[in-house]
Every structure is written in C-alpha cells, then in structure tokens.
N, C-alpha and C positions, 0 to 999 in steps of 0.2 A: 554526532558522527562528523568526521572530517570529510572534506571534498573528495577524498580517495578511499573512504571507509565503507562500512556496511553495518547493518543492524538486522536483528531477527524480530519479526512481528508474528504473534501467535494469538489464537483464540480457540475456545472450545466450541465445537459444533455438536448439537444434540438433535436426534430424530425423535420428536415428541408424538409422531403419528403411530398408527397401529400396524403399518406395513413398512417393509424395507424400501429403501430408495436411494437415489443419487442426488447430491447437491453440488452445484458449481459454486465454489467459494471464491470470491473475488477480492483483490487487494487494490485499493484506490489511494491516491495521494492528492494533496492540494498544497501548493506553496502560497503562503498568506500574502507575501509582498515580493514582487519581482520586477525586473526591468521591462518585461513584456507581459501583457495580459494573457492569462492562461485559463484553461477550463476549470470549473469549480471542482470537479473530480476527474482524475486521469487514471484509467485502468492500467495497472502496472504488472499484474500477474493473476493467474487463476489456477485452481485445482479442482478436479472432479473427485468427490468423496462419496464412497458407498457406505451407507449406515443401515444396520438392522434396526428394527423397531426398538426404541428406548436406548439405543447405543449412543455413546458420547466419544468423540475423537478430538484430539488437539491438532489443529492445522497450523503449520508454520510456513512462513515465507522469509527468504533472505532478500533484503532490499539493499542494493548497492547504490552508492552516491551516483555512479555513472548511469543508473536507471532513471535518475531525475534530470538528466541532461536535456537541454532544448536549444534551439537556435535563437540566439539573442538578437538585439536590434542591429548588430554588425554582421549578422549571418554566420556567427561562429558558434560551434557547439560548446555549451557552457553549463556548469553546475554552479548556481549562485547560492551563497550562504543565506541562511534565514530560517524562519519558523515554518514548519509543515504540519498539516493534519494528515492522519492516516486512518483508513477504515478497512476492516475485514467484513465483507457483506455478501448477502445473496444477490444483491442488485445495486444499482447506482443511487438509490434513494434511501437505503437503510444501512444498518450495520453497527458494529462496535467501533467506537472512535478512540484514537489516541493522538499523541503529538510527539514531535521530535524536532531537533535543530540540526542544520548542517553548518559546521564551523568553517571559517576560512582556513586554508592551509597555512602553517607557519612559514614565514619567508626566510 
C-alpha cells in the first residue's frame, strides 16, 4: 500500500461451540522498524460478530495508511514506509497473522 492508500484484511470466524454467541474480533498491527519505538501490537479496529452454533462468517476490515499514523520524533503526525505485521484476533495474544508493506509516495 502507498502512504495514502488502503487495504482490506479478512479472516473466517467459526463458532465451534454448541451455543450461539458473540465474539469481538480485533485488528492489530505492528510496524517492524520505525523512527520511534512503538507497541508490539496496536489495536486498530474491532467488530462484534454474532454467530449461531457451527456458523462461519468472514470478517473484513479496511485499513487505511492514515490509520497507521503516529507522532514521530519531531512531533509531526507521520506514516512511515516499511514492513508491518497484521493480526485478526480474539485478543492481543493470539490470532491469524499476515504482513504488508507501506511504500513511500512517488515524488
């Protein structure tokens, strides 16, 4: 994705239990290298999903480059290019992992 672009992240969620229920599906990212030390996983979005017993749903999130912005060492809001990891998860310790890159804007 470019520094002004977006991407769609999705995963299938399955209720393997014997009862219907809700799950809060969370989207986390991590920038592997940046000018400022950042958290290992940053919560970017979440959705509550209701599932019947045995039901499967695909959950989608749109992640914009602007969602990755942070205040750099000059206290300016910035989106830095580089490699990122992304997780769709029920909590901050687990989940389905992927990766993507943010490219520098052409000058």
